[in-house]
C-alpha positions in Angstrom: 122.0 29.6 51.6 122.4 27.2 54.5 118.6 27.6 55.2 117.8 26.8 51.5 120.0 23.7 51.7 118.3 22.4 54.8 114.9 23.1 53.4 115.5 21.3 50.1 116.9 18.3 52.0 113.8 18.2 54.2 111.5 18.3 51.2 113.4 15.6 49.3 113.4 13.4 52.4 109.7 13.9 53.0 108.9 13.2 49.3 110.5 9.8 49.6 108.8 9.1 52.9 105.4 10.1 51.6 105.7 8.0 48.4 105.5 11.0 46.2 106.3 10.5 42.5 107.1 14.2 42.0 108.0 17.4 43.9 107.3 20.8 42.4 108.8 24.1 43.6 107.0 27.1 42.1 107.0 30.7 43.1 103.9 31.9 45.0 102.8 28.3 45.6 103.4 25.9 48.5 105.9 23.1 47.7 103.7 20.5 46.0 103.9 16.7 45.9 102.3 14.5 43.3 101.0 11.4 45.1 99.0 8.7 43.3 98.6 11.1 40.4 97.2 14.0 42.4 98.9 17.2 43.3 99.1 17.7 47.1 100.3 21.2 48.4 102.3 21.1 51.6 100.3 23.8 53.4 102.4 23.4 56.6 105.3 24.9 54.6 105.7 28.6 53.7 104.6 29.7 50.3 107.7 29.9 48.0 109.3 33.2 47.2 111.5 34.0 44.2 114.5 33.9 46.5 113.4 30.5 47.9 113.2 28.7 44.5 116.4 30.4 43.2 118.5 29.5 46.3 117.2 25.9 46.5 118.0 25.4 42.8 121.5 26.8 43.3 122.0 24.2 46.1 121.6 21.3 43.7 123.1 22.7 40.5 126.7 22.1 39.6 128.6 25.0 38.0 128.4 23.3 34.6 124.6 22.7 34.8 124.2 26.3 36.1 125.8 27.7 33.0 123.5 25.6 30.8 120.5 26.7 32.9 121.3 30.4 32.5 122.1 30.1 28.8 119.1 27.9 27.7 116.5 28.7 30.3 116.1 25.0 31.4 118.3 22.1 32.3 117.8 18.3 32.9 120.0 16.4 35.4 119.9 13.6 37.9 120.4 14.3 41.6 121.6 11.7 44.1 120.3 12.6 47.6 122.4 11.3 50.5 123.2 8.2 48.4 119.8 6.9 49.2 117.3 8.3 46.7 117.8 9.6 43.2 115.8 12.2 41.4 115.4 13.2 37.8 115.3 17.0 37.9 114.3 19.7 35.5 115.0 23.3 36.4 113.4 26.0 34.3 112.4 29.6 34.2 108.7 30.7 34.1 107.7 34.4 34.0 111.4 35.1 34.8 111.2 33.0 38.1 113.0 29.7 38.8 110.9 26.6 39.0 112.1 23.1 39.7 110.4 19.7 39.1 111.8 16.5 40.8 110.8 13.0 39.7 111.7 10.3 42.2 113.6 7.3 40.8 113.4 4.2 42.9 116.7 2.4 43.7 114.7 -0.8 43.5 114.1 -2.1 40.0 110.8 -4.0 40.1 109.9 -7.0 38.0 107.0 -6.8 35.5 104.9 -8.8 37.9 105.5 -6.3 40.7 104.6 -3.5 38.3 101.3 -5.3 37.2 102.5 -5.4 33.6 101.9 -8.5 31.4 104.8 -10.8 32.0 104.5 -11.8 28.4 106.6 -8.7 27.7 109.7 -10.6 28.8 109.5 -12.4 25.4 110.8 -9.2 23.9 114.1 -9.6 25.8 114.8 -12.8 24.0 115.0 -11.3 20.5 118.5 -10.9 19.0 117.6 -7.7 17.1 114.8 -5.3 16.4 113.0 -2.4 17.9 110.6 -2.4 20.9 108.9 0.9 21.6 107.2 2.1 24.9 104.9 5.0 24.3 102.6 7.3 26.3 102.6 10.7 27.9 105.3 11.7 30.5 104.9 10.2 33.9 103.1 7.0 32.8 105.8 4.5 33.9 107.6 3.9 30.6 111.1 4.2 32.1 110.2 1.9 35.0 108.9 -0.9 32.7 112.0 -0.5 30.5 114.2 -0.9 33.6 112.4 -4.2 34.4 113.2 -5.5 30.9 116.8 -4.5 31.0 117.2 -6.0 34.4 115.7 -9.3 33.2 118.3 -9.5 30.4 120.9 -8.6 33.1 120.0 -11.6 35.2 119.3 -14.2 32.5 121.7 -13.5 29.5 125.3 -12.6 28.8 125.0 -9.4 26.8 126.7 -6.0 26.4 124.0 -3.4 27.2 124.5 0.3 26.6 121.9 2.9 27.8 121.7 6.4 26.3 119.7 8.6 28.6 119.1 12.3 29.5 119.6 12.1 32.4 120.4 8.6 33.6 117.5 7.2 35.6 117.8 3.7 37.0 121.3 2.5 38.0 121.8 -1.2 37.2 123.8 -3.6 39.4 125.7 -5.7 36.8 125.0 -9.4 37.0 125.5 -11.6 34.0 125.6 -8.6 31.6 128.2 -5.9 31.0 126.2 -2.7 31.4 127.4 0.8 30.5 125.3 3.9 31.0 125.9 7.1 29.0 124.3 10.4 30.0 123.7 12.8 27.0 125.4 16.2 27.4 127.8 14.7 30.0 129.2 11.5 28.4 128.2 12.5 24.8 127.2 15.7 23.1 123.8 14.3 21.7 121.6 11.3 21.3 122.5 10.8 17.6 126.3 10.9 18.4 126.0 8.4 21.2 123.8 6.2 19.2 126.1 6.2 16.2 129.0 5.3 18.4 127.3 2.0 19.4 128.3 0.5 16.0 131.9 0.6 17.2 131.2 -0.4 20.8 130.2 -4.1 20.3 126.8 -3.6 22.0 124.0 -6.2 21.9 121.2 -4.3 23.6 120.6 -0.5 23.6 118.2 1.4 25.8 117.5 4.7 24.1 115.9 7.2 26.6 113.9 8.9 23.9 113.6 9.0 20.1 113.5 12.8 19.7 114.4 13.7 16.2 115.0 12.5 12.6 118.7 11.8 13.2 118.1 9.7 16.3 115.1 7.8 14.7 117.0 7.1 11.5 120.1 5.8 13.4 117.9 3.7 15.7 116.2 2.0 12.7 119.6 1.2 11.1 120.9 -0.2 14.4 117.8 -2.4 14.7 118.5 -3.7 11.2 122.2 -4.5 12.0 122.1 -6.9 14.9 121.1 -4.7 17.8 118.0 -5.1 20.1 116.8 -1.6 20.9 114.3 -0.5 23.5 113.2 3.1 23.2 110.4 5.5 24.2 108.2 8.0 22.3 105.7 10.5 23.5 102.8 9.2 21.4 99.4 7.8 22.5 99.1 4.4 20.8 100.6 2.0 18.2 99.0 3.6 15.2 100.0 7.1 16.1 103.5 5.9 16.9 104.0 4.4 13.4 102.7 7.6 11.8 104.8 9.8 14.0 108.0 7.9 13.1 107.3 8.0 9.3 106.2 11.7 9.4 109.5 12.8 10.8 111.2 12.0 7.5 110.9 14.0 4.2 108.1 12.8 2.0 110.4 11.3 -0.6 111.9 9.0 2.0 108.7 7.9 3.7 108.0 4.8 1.6 111.5 3.5 2.3 111.1 4.2 6.0 107.7 2.4 6.1 109.4 -0.7 4.7 112.4 -0.4 7.1 110.1 0.1 10.1 107.9 -2.8 9.0 111.0 -5.0 9.0 112.6 -4.0 12.3 109.6 -3.2 14.6 108.9 -6.0 17.1 106.3 -4.4 19.3 104.7 -1.2 20.6 103.5 -1.0 24.2 101.4 2.0 25.3 100.7 2.4 29.0 98.8 4.7 31.4 99.1 4.8 35.1 95.6 5.0 36.6 94.5 5.6 40.2 93.5 2.5 42.1 90.3 2.5 44.1 92.3 1.3 47.2 95.1 3.8 46.7 98.2 3.8 44.5 98.3 3.5 40.8 98.2 0.6 38.3 99.0 0.5 34.6 96.5 -0.1 31.8 98.3 -1.3 28.7 98.0 -1.7 24.9 100.3 -4.3 23.5 100.9 -4.5 19.7 103.1 -7.3 18.6 104.1 -7.2 14.9 102.8 -10.1 12.8 102.3 -10.4 9.0 99.1 -8.3 9.1 100.7 -5.5 11.0 103.8 -5.6 8.8 101.6 -5.3 5.7 99.6 -2.4 7.2 102.8 -0.5 7.9 104.2 -1.0 4.4 100.8 0.0 2.8 100.4 3.2 4.9 97.3 1.8 6.7 98.5 2.2 10.3 94.9 3.4 11.2 93.8 -0.3 10.8 96.2 -1.6 13.3 93.6 -1.3 16.2 91.6 -4.0 14.4 94.5 -6.4 14.4 95.2 -5.7 18.1 91.5 -6.4 19.0 91.7 -9.9 17.4 95.4 -10.7 18.2 95.0 -11.8 21.9 96.1 -15.3 21.1 99.5 -13.8 19.9 99.8 -11.8 23.2 98.3 -8.6 22.0 96.2 -6.5 24.4 93.8 -3.8 23.4 93.6 -0.7 25.7 89.8 -0.9 26.1 90.1 -4.6 27.0 92.8 -3.8 29.6 90.6 -1.0 31.1 87.5 -3.2 31.2 89.4 -6.0 32.9 90.6 -3.6 35.6 87.1 -2.3 36.2 85.6 -5.8 36.4 88.3 -6.8 38.9 87.3 -3.8 41.1 90.7 -2.2 40.8 89.9 1.1 39.1 86.6 3.0 38.9 84.4 3.0 35.8 84.7 6.8 35.6 88.5 6.6 35.6 88.4 4.0 32.8 86.0 5.9 30.7 88.4 8.9 30.5 91.0 6.7 28.9 88.8 4.4 26.7 89.6 4.7 22.9 86.1 3.6 21.8 83.3 4.4 24.3 80.8 1.9 22.9 83.3 -0.9 22.6 84.5 -0.3 26.1 81.0 -0.3 27.6 80.3 -3.6 25.8 83.5 -5.1 27.2 82.5 -4.0 30.8 79.0 -5.5 30.5 80.2 -8.9 29.2 
């Protein structure tokens, strides 16, 4: 076990030094980093055996997390390595073997400018209430962008901020705000319970790690109606799909009411993708949908599929179309045309934007 402890420490230390976003421990494979979006096996290491992954997992699991792991077959938690680097960790069984995935969480909370995100997003932090959603697949930087917004509020306003996460990712150094961070399954039994409690906790701003189910989504919509500014994430691809996903979670007899409620409280949807830069590293391409009267009416009338047209023509209001964002990055020589094409929503429209 001492050997396993030293080995996991070496791998975590190396992952931070190499700038890896992720570390994967899988039986019959080399320990593997993800660097700039690509998987990089550490071939100088030994191939992992079932004993290796099990023992390294045991090193980082508390007794409580170990019980959950053995009972449910997977467990999420955060791991603070030598008080220098934090990781979001998921341990899971595959083919009866233990696998572990680590996601590095930087101690440094970057600004939107440092993240190459539109600084116009800071306007969302000035709202007194409503719902701002960040969407996209896992690993596209949603949590990092949200941290930038929360930290902006922290440095510029006097607010009570509560985060509800599984697990807690970025740790905020309180400045002008009172910030309290709750970890689901440690500080509360579930997302819905933690979210319902905010009505009695005098919160102004809520960061909701993920809108996972009907109960959480319903409570979030109500909270956004009643004087809270909510930032949350969803694993959807774009603005139109996000609206349909939220509505479809509810029983059919409630969907018209939910459309009306969502049209009222939604402030914006930001979809982002982290793409490999030509010169190394990654950069986000973004779609920004800001609710205006046209968007509000399309949501109420069940015509979310037409929202892309509003985004295309809404640049003066701060909206950004994904194809426009991709074309700009190509024309600036930051990403390759091939990379951009794989993420374009409308191939012909994208090609026209690149040409002109």
